[in-house]
C-alpha positions as CSV (number, residue, x, y, z in Angstrom):
1,M,42.1,57.0,-23.6
2,K,39.8,59.2,-25.6
3,K,39.2,56.3,-28.1
4,I,38.2,53.9,-25.4
5,F,35.9,56.4,-23.9
6,T,34.3,57.2,-27.3
7,I,33.8,53.5,-28.0
8,L,32.1,52.9,-24.6
9,V,29.8,55.9,-25.2
10,C,28.9,54.6,-28.6
11,M,28.2,51.1,-27.2
12,A,26.0,52.6,-24.5
13,T,24.1,54.7,-26.9
14,M,23.5,51.8,-29.3
15,S,22.3,49.6,-26.4
16,F,19.7,52.2,-25.4
17,V,18.5,52.5,-29.0
18,F,18.0,48.7,-29.4
19,A,16.5,48.4,-25.9
20,Q,13.7,50.7,-26.9
21,D,12.5,48.4,-29.7
22,A,11.1,45.8,-27.2
23,T,7.6,46.6,-26.0
24,T,6.4,46.0,-22.5
25,E,3.7,43.6,-23.8
26,E,6.4,41.2,-25.1
27,L,8.2,41.3,-21.8
28,V,5.2,40.5,-19.6
29,N,4.7,36.8,-18.9
30,P,1.1,35.7,-19.8
31,K,1.0,33.4,-16.8
32,D,1.4,35.3,-13.5
33,P,3.7,33.1,-11.4
34,M,2.1,34.4,-8.2
35,D,-1.4,33.6,-9.2
36,K,-2.4,30.5,-7.2
37,T,-6.2,30.4,-8.0
38,V,-7.7,27.0,-7.7
39,Q,-10.6,25.9,-9.9
40,I,-12.7,23.1,-8.3
41,I,-14.1,20.7,-10.8
42,V,-16.6,17.9,-10.1
43,P,-16.5,15.6,-13.2
44,E,-19.8,14.5,-14.6
45,N,-18.5,11.0,-15.3
46,Q,-17.2,10.0,-11.8
47,R,-15.9,6.6,-13.1
48,I,-16.8,5.0,-9.8
49,T,-16.3,1.2,-9.8
50,T,-19.4,-0.9,-9.2
51,N,-19.8,-3.5,-6.5
52,P,-19.7,-7.0,-8.3
53,E,-22.2,-8.5,-5.8
54,T,-24.9,-5.9,-6.1
55,G,-24.1,-4.2,-9.4
56,K,-24.5,-0.7,-7.8
57,P,-21.7,1.9,-7.8
58,K,-19.8,2.3,-4.6
59,P,-20.6,5.2,-2.3
60,A,-17.7,7.4,-3.4
61,S,-17.1,10.8,-5.1
62,V,-14.3,12.4,-7.0
63,K,-13.3,16.1,-6.8
64,I,-10.5,17.8,-8.9
65,E,-8.6,21.0,-7.8
66,F,-7.1,22.5,-11.0
67,M,-4.3,25.2,-10.8
68,Q,-4.2,26.4,-14.4
69,N,-1.0,28.5,-14.1
70,Y,1.0,25.5,-12.9
71,D,-0.9,22.9,-14.9
72,E,-1.2,21.0,-11.7
73,V,-4.2,18.9,-10.5
74,H,-5.1,17.4,-7.1
75,V,-7.6,14.6,-7.3
76,Y,-9.6,13.7,-4.2
77,Y,-11.3,10.3,-4.0
78,T,-13.7,10.1,-1.0
79,C,-15.5,7.0,0.1
80,L,-17.1,5.4,3.2
81,D,-14.3,3.8,5.2
82,V,-15.9,0.3,5.2
83,A,-16.3,0.4,1.4
84,F,-12.8,1.8,0.7
85,D,-10.5,-0.2,-1.5
86,K,-7.1,1.3,-2.5
87,G,-7.1,-0.5,-5.9
88,D,-10.6,0.8,-6.8
89,A,-9.5,4.3,-5.8
90,M,-6.4,4.1,-8.0
91,V,-8.3,2.9,-11.0
92,T,-11.0,5.6,-10.6
93,I,-8.4,8.3,-10.2
94,A,-6.5,7.1,-13.3
95,D,-9.7,7.1,-15.4
96,V,-10.6,10.6,-14.2
97,L,-7.1,11.9,-15.1
98,E,-7.3,10.4,-18.6
99,D,-10.7,12.1,-19.1
100,F,-9.2,15.4,-17.8
101,K,-6.2,15.1,-20.1
102,V,-8.4,14.7,-23.2
103,Q,-10.8,17.5,-22.2
104,H,-8.0,20.0,-21.6
105,D,-5.7,19.0,-24.5
106,Y,-2.7,17.8,-22.5
107,K,-0.3,15.2,-23.9
108,K,0.9,13.5,-20.8
109,Y,1.1,13.7,-17.0
110,T,3.4,12.7,-14.1
111,Y,2.7,12.2,-10.5
112,L,4.4,14.8,-8.3
113,K,4.4,12.6,-5.1
114,R,3.0,9.4,-3.7
115,D,-0.7,9.1,-3.2
116,K,-1.9,9.9,0.3
117,T,-4.7,8.1,2.1
118,R,-6.3,9.4,5.2
119,H,-9.1,8.1,7.4
120,Y,-11.3,10.5,9.3
121,K,-14.7,11.2,10.7
122,D,-16.9,13.7,9.0
123,E,-19.2,16.3,10.7
124,R,-21.9,13.7,11.2
125,G,-19.4,11.2,12.8
126,I,-19.3,8.8,9.9
127,K,-15.9,7.2,9.2
128,M,-14.6,8.2,5.7
129,A,-11.5,7.5,3.7
130,E,-9.9,9.9,1.3
131,M,-7.1,9.4,-1.3
132,L,-5.2,12.3,-2.8
133,S,-3.2,12.3,-6.0
134,C,-1.0,15.2,-7.1
135,V,-0.4,15.4,-10.8
136,K,1.5,17.7,-13.2
137,F,0.2,17.9,-16.8
138,Y,2.3,18.7,-19.9
139,R,1.3,19.9,-23.3
């Protein structure tokens, strides 16, 4: 019985000695999992498609919400409802995501869920359409 007790005491002592070698800086995760700060980015090159009849870009805009701790991006494509085309919106969002991937040194990305489209009236009563894409980037 004394031998077992002595062995357990020695093991406990050794574990305390080796546990002291690790510093608290090594144990702290550099990314705080509770930090959900969102950085709003308006890309300089909006990649808006042009109208083939007039040659002018469509009345649309792109906004990116970037959550750096999660490597997650929400891309909003907003356009007048009468000029909205789902194909043009998807092409524009894909181009903006490729630019974002290159600028922030990501290797690939995947869509987290299906794209959502909503139609609404803004504060001036104008009918607008908005497409949302949620994407996860990987290094």
